[in-house]
C-alpha positions as CSV (number, residue, x, y, z in Angstrom):
1,M,-3.7,-45.5,19.3
2,K,-3.6,-41.3,20.2
3,R,-3.9,-39.0,16.9
4,I,-2.1,-36.2,16.8
5,V,-3.8,-33.6,14.0
6,V,-2.3,-31.1,12.8
7,V,-4.4,-28.6,11.0
8,G,-2.3,-26.2,8.0
9,A,0.8,-27.0,6.1
10,G,2.0,-23.4,6.1
11,F,5.9,-22.7,7.9
12,G,4.1,-23.6,11.6
13,G,2.5,-26.3,10.7
14,L,4.7,-28.6,8.9
15,E,7.3,-27.6,11.2
16,A,5.4,-29.0,14.2
17,T,4.7,-32.6,11.9
18,V,8.0,-32.7,11.0
19,E,9.3,-32.2,15.4
20,L,6.5,-34.5,16.0
21,D,8.0,-36.9,13.7
22,K,11.2,-36.9,14.7
23,Q,10.3,-36.9,18.6
24,L,8.1,-40.0,18.0
25,R,9.3,-42.3,15.7
26,H,10.6,-45.0,17.7
27,S,7.5,-44.5,19.6
28,S,4.2,-46.4,19.1
29,G,0.8,-45.8,19.8
30,F,0.4,-42.6,18.1
31,E,-0.8,-41.3,14.7
32,I,0.2,-38.1,13.2
33,L,-2.1,-36.6,10.6
34,L,-1.6,-33.6,9.0
35,I,-4.6,-32.0,7.2
36,S,-4.4,-29.1,4.5
37,D,-7.1,-27.8,1.3
38,Q,-3.7,-27.5,-0.4
39,N,-1.2,-30.5,-1.5
40,F,1.3,-28.5,-1.1
41,F,3.7,-25.9,1.0
42,M,4.7,-22.6,0.0
43,F,7.6,-20.6,0.2
44,T,5.1,-16.9,0.7
45,P,8.2,-14.8,1.0
46,L,8.9,-15.2,-2.9
47,L,5.1,-14.3,-3.7
48,P,6.0,-10.9,-4.8
49,Q,8.9,-12.0,-7.1
50,I,5.6,-14.4,-9.0
51,V,4.1,-10.8,-9.2
52,S,7.0,-9.3,-11.0
53,S,7.6,-12.7,-13.3
54,Y,11.3,-12.7,-11.6
55,I,10.4,-17.0,-10.6
56,N,8.2,-19.6,-12.1
57,P,4.9,-20.3,-9.9
58,R,5.7,-23.5,-9.4
59,H,9.3,-23.1,-8.1
60,I,8.1,-21.4,-4.5
61,V,5.9,-24.7,-4.0
62,Q,7.0,-28.6,-3.0
63,A,4.1,-30.9,-2.6
64,V,3.8,-32.2,0.6
65,R,4.0,-35.6,0.4
66,D,7.5,-34.8,-1.2
67,I,8.5,-32.8,2.2
68,R,7.4,-36.4,3.9
69,G,9.7,-38.4,2.2
70,K,10.2,-41.6,4.7
71,R,8.5,-39.9,7.7
72,S,6.1,-41.7,9.2
73,Y,3.1,-39.1,9.1
74,R,0.0,-38.9,7.3
75,F,-1.2,-36.6,4.9
76,L,-4.8,-35.8,4.0
77,R,-6.0,-33.2,1.7
78,D,-9.1,-32.0,3.0
79,T,-10.8,-28.5,4.5
80,V,-11.8,-28.4,8.0
81,E,-14.9,-26.9,8.1
82,S,-15.7,-26.9,12.3
83,I,-13.1,-27.6,15.4
84,D,-16.0,-29.0,18.3
85,V,-13.1,-28.8,21.5
86,A,-15.6,-30.3,24.0
87,G,-15.4,-33.3,22.2
88,R,-12.3,-33.5,20.6
89,Q,-13.2,-33.4,16.9
90,L,-13.0,-31.8,14.0
91,R,-16.2,-31.5,10.7
92,A,-14.0,-32.0,7.9
93,T,-15.9,-31.8,4.3
94,S,-15.2,-36.0,4.2
95,G,-16.2,-36.2,7.8
96,P,-15.8,-36.0,11.3
97,I,-12.0,-36.9,12.7
98,A,-10.9,-37.6,15.8
99,Y,-8.5,-36.2,17.8
100,D,-6.1,-36.6,21.3
101,Y,-3.6,-33.8,20.4
102,L,-4.5,-30.6,18.4
103,V,-2.7,-28.5,16.4
104,V,-4.1,-25.5,15.1
105,A,-1.9,-23.6,12.4
106,V,-4.5,-22.0,9.2
107,G,-2.7,-18.7,8.8
108,S,-4.4,-15.6,8.3
109,R,-6.7,-13.6,6.0
110,T,-6.6,-10.6,4.1
111,E,-8.6,-7.6,6.3
112,Y,-10.1,-5.0,4.8
113,F,-11.0,-3.0,7.8
114,R,-15.0,-3.0,6.9
115,T,-13.4,-0.5,3.8
116,P,-16.4,-0.1,1.4
117,G,-15.3,-1.6,-2.2
118,A,-12.3,-3.2,-0.9
119,R,-13.1,-6.5,-0.9
120,E,-14.8,-6.3,-4.9
121,Y,-12.4,-3.9,-6.2
122,S,-9.1,-4.3,-5.0
123,M,-6.7,-7.6,-5.5
124,D,-5.2,-9.6,-2.7
125,L,-1.8,-11.5,-2.4
126,K,-2.3,-14.6,0.2
127,S,-2.0,-17.1,-1.9
128,L,-0.3,-18.7,-5.2
129,E,-3.6,-17.9,-7.5
130,D,-3.5,-14.4,-6.3
131,G,0.3,-14.4,-7.1
132,V,-0.6,-15.4,-10.5
133,V,-3.4,-13.6,-11.2
134,L,-2.2,-9.9,-10.4
135,R,0.6,-11.0,-12.7
136,D,-2.0,-11.6,-15.4
137,R,-3.8,-8.5,-14.5
138,I,-0.7,-6.3,-14.5
139,L,0.1,-7.8,-18.1
140,D,-3.3,-7.3,-19.2
141,I,-3.5,-3.8,-18.3
142,C,-0.3,-3.4,-20.0
143,E,-1.8,-5.1,-23.2
144,H,-4.5,-2.2,-23.3
145,A,-2.8,0.7,-22.3
146,D,-0.3,0.0,-25.1
147,H,-3.1,0.7,-27.4
148,T,-5.2,3.4,-26.3
149,T,-4.8,6.7,-27.9
150,D,-6.3,8.7,-24.8
151,P,-2.8,9.7,-22.6
152,E,-5.2,10.5,-19.7
153,E,-7.1,6.8,-20.3
154,R,-2.9,5.5,-20.4
155,K,-2.2,7.1,-17.4
156,K,-5.1,6.2,-15.7
157,L,-4.3,2.0,-16.9
158,M,-0.9,2.3,-15.6
159,T,-1.3,3.9,-12.2
160,F,-0.9,1.0,-9.3
161,A,-2.0,1.5,-5.9
162,V,-0.7,-0.8,-3.0
163,V,-2.6,0.0,0.4
164,G,-0.8,-0.9,3.3
165,G,3.2,0.2,3.8
166,G,4.6,-2.9,5.6
167,Y,7.1,-5.5,4.5
168,T,4.4,-7.2,2.0
169,G,3.8,-3.5,0.8
170,V,7.4,-2.3,0.1
171,E,8.6,-5.9,-1.2
172,L,5.4,-6.1,-3.5
173,I,5.4,-2.5,-5.0
174,T,9.8,-2.5,-5.7
175,E,9.1,-5.9,-7.6
176,M,6.5,-4.0,-9.7
177,R,8.5,-1.3,-9.9
178,D,11.3,-3.6,-11.6
179,F,8.9,-5.0,-13.9
180,L,7.0,-1.8,-15.1
181,F,10.1,0.0,-15.4
182,R,12.9,-2.9,-16.5
183,Y,10.4,-4.6,-18.9
184,V,7.4,-3.0,-19.7
185,A,8.7,0.4,-20.2
186,G,11.3,-1.3,-23.2
187,K,8.6,-3.7,-24.9
188,Y,5.3,-1.8,-24.8
189,R,6.0,0.9,-27.8
190,G,3.2,2.4,-26.7
191,I,3.8,3.1,-23.0
192,K,5.8,5.8,-22.0
193,R,8.4,5.5,-18.7
194,D,6.8,8.7,-17.2
195,E,3.1,7.3,-17.4
196,I,3.8,4.3,-15.5
197,R,3.3,5.7,-11.5
198,L,3.4,3.7,-8.6
199,V,1.7,4.6,-5.2
200,L,2.0,3.3,-1.9
201,L,-0.3,4.2,0.8
202,E,0.0,4.1,4.4
203,A,-2.6,4.9,6.6
204,G,0.0,5.3,9.9
205,A,2.9,7.7,10.0
206,N,5.4,5.5,8.5
207,V,5.9,2.9,6.4
208,L,7.7,-0.3,7.5
209,N,7.5,0.1,10.8
210,G,9.5,-2.2,12.8
211,V,12.2,-1.5,10.3
212,D,15.6,-0.9,12.6
213,P,15.3,3.4,12.7
214,L,19.3,3.4,11.0
215,L,18.2,1.8,7.9
216,R,14.7,3.1,7.3
217,P,15.8,6.7,5.9
218,H,17.9,4.2,3.2
219,A,14.8,2.0,2.6
220,L,12.0,5.7,1.8
221,K,15.3,7.4,0.0
222,R,15.5,3.8,-2.6
223,L,11.8,3.8,-2.7
224,H,12.1,7.9,-4.0
225,D,14.5,7.5,-5.9
226,E,12.9,4.4,-7.9
227,G,10.0,6.7,-8.7
228,I,7.9,5.1,-6.1
229,E,5.5,7.8,-4.3
230,V,4.6,7.0,-1.0
231,R,1.8,8.3,1.0
232,V,1.8,8.4,4.6
233,N,-1.4,9.3,6.5
234,A,-3.4,8.3,3.7
235,R,-6.1,6.3,4.8
236,V,-8.4,4.6,2.2
237,T,-12.2,5.0,3.1
238,R,-13.3,3.7,-0.5
239,V,-12.5,1.5,-3.1
240,V,-14.5,1.7,-6.3
241,E,-13.8,0.9,-9.9
242,G,-11.0,2.5,-11.7
243,G,-9.7,4.1,-8.1
244,I,-10.3,5.0,-4.3
245,K,-10.9,7.4,-1.7
246,M,-8.6,8.5,0.9
247,N,-9.3,10.5,4.2
248,D,-12.4,10.9,3.1
249,N,-12.3,13.4,0.3
250,E,-9.1,12.9,-1.5
251,K,-9.5,10.8,-5.1
252,L,-6.9,8.6,-6.6
253,A,-7.7,7.7,-10.2
254,A,-5.8,3.6,-10.3
255,G,-6.3,0.9,-13.1
256,T,-5.3,-1.7,-10.0
257,V,-5.2,-1.5,-6.4
258,I,-3.8,-4.0,-4.3
259,W,-4.8,-4.5,-1.4
260,A,-1.7,-5.3,1.1
261,A,-2.9,-3.0,4.2
262,G,-3.2,-6.2,7.0
263,V,-4.6,-9.6,8.1
264,R,-7.2,-11.0,10.5
265,A,-7.4,-14.4,11.6
266,H,-8.9,-17.7,9.9
267,P,-12.8,-18.1,10.6
268,L,-11.8,-21.4,12.3
269,V,-9.3,-19.7,14.9
270,E,-12.0,-17.1,15.3
271,A,-14.8,-19.8,16.1
272,L,-12.6,-21.3,18.9
273,P,-13.5,-20.6,22.6
274,G,-11.6,-18.4,24.8
275,P,-10.2,-15.1,24.4
276,H,-9.5,-13.6,21.2
277,D,-7.4,-10.3,19.9
278,R,-8.1,-7.7,17.9
279,I,-7.6,-9.6,14.5
280,G,-9.2,-12.9,16.1
281,R,-6.2,-14.7,17.0
282,A,-7.0,-16.9,19.8
283,S,-5.1,-16.3,23.3
284,V,-3.2,-18.9,24.3
285,N,-0.4,-19.6,27.4
286,E,3.2,-19.3,27.5
287,H,2.6,-23.3,26.3
288,L,0.9,-22.0,23.2
289,Q,-2.0,-24.0,24.6
290,L,-6.1,-22.6,24.3
291,E,-7.3,-21.9,27.2
292,D,-9.7,-24.5,29.3
293,H,-7.9,-26.8,26.7
294,P,-4.5,-28.0,26.7
295,E,-4.9,-31.0,24.4
296,V,-5.3,-28.2,21.8
297,F,-2.0,-25.7,20.5
298,V,-2.9,-22.9,18.3
299,I,0.2,-21.6,16.9
300,G,1.9,-19.0,14.1
301,D,-0.9,-16.2,12.8
302,S,-3.3,-17.8,14.4
303,A,-2.6,-17.4,17.8
304,S,-1.7,-14.3,20.5
305,S,1.2,-15.5,23.2
306,T,0.4,-14.0,26.1
307,L,4.7,-13.6,26.9
308,A,4.4,-12.4,23.2
309,P,1.4,-10.6,22.3
310,D,3.2,-8.6,19.9
311,A,5.4,-10.6,18.0
312,P,5.4,-10.0,14.4
313,R,3.6,-12.6,11.6
314,V,6.3,-13.5,10.1
315,A,7.8,-17.2,9.1
316,P,10.8,-17.6,11.9
317,V,7.8,-16.9,14.9
318,A,5.4,-19.8,13.2
319,I,8.3,-21.9,12.7
320,T,9.9,-21.6,16.3
321,Q,6.4,-22.0,17.8
322,G,5.4,-25.0,15.7
323,S,8.6,-27.0,17.4
324,I,7.6,-26.2,20.4
325,A,4.1,-26.7,20.2
326,A,5.4,-30.5,19.0
327,R,7.5,-31.2,22.1
328,N,4.9,-29.8,24.5
329,I,2.8,-32.6,23.3
330,V,5.8,-34.8,23.8
331,H,6.1,-33.9,27.4
332,M,2.3,-33.9,28.5
333,E,2.9,-37.7,27.1
334,L,5.6,-38.4,28.8
335,G,5.4,-36.3,31.8
336,G,8.4,-34.0,31.2
337,L,7.9,-30.1,32.0
338,L,6.1,-27.5,29.2
339,E,8.5,-25.5,27.4
340,S,7.4,-21.9,27.3
341,Y,7.7,-19.6,24.2
342,T,9.4,-16.3,24.2
343,Y,10.1,-14.0,21.4
344,V,13.3,-13.5,20.3
345,S,13.7,-11.4,16.8
346,K,16.1,-13.2,14.9
347,G,16.7,-10.0,12.8
348,M,15.0,-8.4,9.7
349,L,15.2,-8.8,6.1
350,V,13.3,-6.7,3.9
351,S,13.8,-6.8,-0.3
352,L,13.8,-3.3,-2.1
353,G,13.8,-4.5,-5.7
354,M,16.6,-5.5,-8.1
355,N,20.1,-4.6,-6.3
356,D,18.7,-3.2,-3.0
357,A,17.4,-4.6,0.6
358,V,17.7,-3.5,4.0
359,V,19.2,-6.4,6.9
360,S,19.5,-6.4,10.5
361,V,20.7,-9.2,11.7
362,G,22.3,-9.4,15.5
363,G,24.6,-7.1,15.5
364,L,24.5,-6.6,11.6
365,R,22.8,-3.8,9.8
366,I,24.0,-3.2,6.3
367,Y,22.2,-2.2,2.8
368,G,22.4,-1.9,-0.8
369,F,23.3,-4.6,-3.2
370,F,25.5,-6.3,-0.4
371,A,22.5,-6.4,1.7
372,W,20.7,-7.5,-1.2
373,L,22.9,-10.5,-2.1
374,F,22.3,-11.9,2.1
375,W,18.8,-11.2,1.3
376,N,19.0,-13.6,-1.3
377,A,21.2,-16.2,-0.1
378,V,18.6,-16.5,3.0
379,H,15.7,-17.1,1.4
380,L,17.5,-19.7,-1.0
381,F,18.9,-21.6,2.0
382,K,14.9,-21.6,3.5
383,L,13.9,-23.0,0.3
384,V,12.5,-26.9,1.3
385,G,14.7,-29.4,-1.0
386,L,17.6,-28.7,-3.4
387,K,15.4,-29.0,-6.5
388,K,13.6,-25.9,-5.1
389,Q,16.8,-24.3,-4.2
390,I,18.2,-24.9,-7.8
391,Q,15.0,-23.9,-10.0
392,V,14.9,-20.9,-8.1
393,A,18.5,-19.8,-8.2
394,L,18.3,-20.7,-11.9
395,D,15.4,-18.5,-12.0
396,W,17.5,-15.5,-10.6
397,A,20.6,-16.2,-12.8
398,L,17.7,-15.9,-15.9
399,G,15.9,-12.9,-14.8
400,T,18.8,-11.1,-15.4
401,L,20.4,-12.1,-18.1
402,F,16.8,-12.1,-20.2
403,P,14.2,-10.3,-20.1
404,R,11.0,-11.7,-17.7
405,D,8.7,-13.8,-18.9
406,A,4.9,-11.5,-20.3
407,V,3.1,-14.8,-21.3
408,I,-0.2,-14.2,-20.0
409,I,-0.7,-17.7,-18.5
410,R,-4.7,-17.6,-17.5
411,E,-7.2,-15.1,-18.6
412,P,-7.1,-12.4,-15.9
413,K,-10.9,-11.0,-15.2
414,T,-11.4,-8.0,-17.4
415,C,-12.6,-4.2,-16.2
416,K,-14.5,-1.2,-17.5
417,I,-11.7,0.7,-18.5
418,C,-9.8,-2.1,-20.1
419,E,-13.3,-3.1,-22.0
420,A,-13.1,0.9,-23.1
421,A,-9.4,0.9,-24.6
422,K,-10.3,-2.2,-26.9
423,R,-13.4,-0.4,-28.2
424,E,-11.3,2.7,-28.8
425,L,-8.7,0.9,-30.7
426,V,-11.3,-0.8,-32.8
427,H,-12.7,2.6,-33.7
428,A,-9.1,3.7,-34.1
429,K,-9.3,1.0,-36.8
């Protein structure tokens, strides 16, 4: 029996697995095995709304076994530590796993560009845990700022810097703005609206690169009108506890720094043989196969395709590549012609917080409230399973009608400025 292994249960890996199951449903002699170190699929586009307490963290994840349903593929929760492409074998925590065909879809990790202190003193937004920890960190900061008697210290605590002006950075900071201004400013009596400072830092000349030029001015105006400071040509050269340094000399005091400036390929991908691009992604041919190893397919954030080296690292690309990789494995077995991947943009949707977004799909270019409704509808439709769609829709409705939840779910890591605020409160009493 031939074994087809898919590593990674993200958009690309899950699509490849489902397509393989569909194509080989009536064929004997094949085993499809999906391996992931998490037992769930996460709908990453809604992660910023976890941070803003708009939706429940559990509502954007779906158990892989629930998604599998009556499909025949196997699922193994395990961590793949290395890939031996010459021996066609994976080394996992549970032991070696042989394969005949392999699809690598392990996503990406945060890229810090060797910035001193960035890994130690900034926060990520790549995983569900990152979203929950960041949400609780914001609430923890607000609890301390609410009681400090030093206005300068309070302003420092309530300064939030997001590094990276791409889609993730913009969607995150606008969600944070909604939460801080719509909820925190009203519920925390010791915090004034003008003491909340949100700063978006971009090393390049523009934020939202890739957004339709006709829509970018609206996005920038929205950020400005919402009180978000946008700093372009602001290269972060060091992150320290309590702030950052830009362009080697300018300093910005901040209670929280969030790093959304870039991604790098997973270590498993960087260790694959053959050429790689500047961020470590494996170079694959037009059929998404690894050089000299046609049985190995690399997709999504892990791959740099020869026909589409500049394809954005977004879910639609991973989904399309996962489907093509699966069908090409079937073509290789049945002697059919392999399909080629070429990047075709399916549009661009960026949320700008409550009641606003920019959307470019086909010839449609809209912004404002109706674009926001369209953004919501698309993301709701793409959620896996009716249960999750209903849960998120109810979260949105309740978040509009009632105050957002400010319960700290887990104990966040404290910082020196927060501890100082606690001591100050004790002394004041």
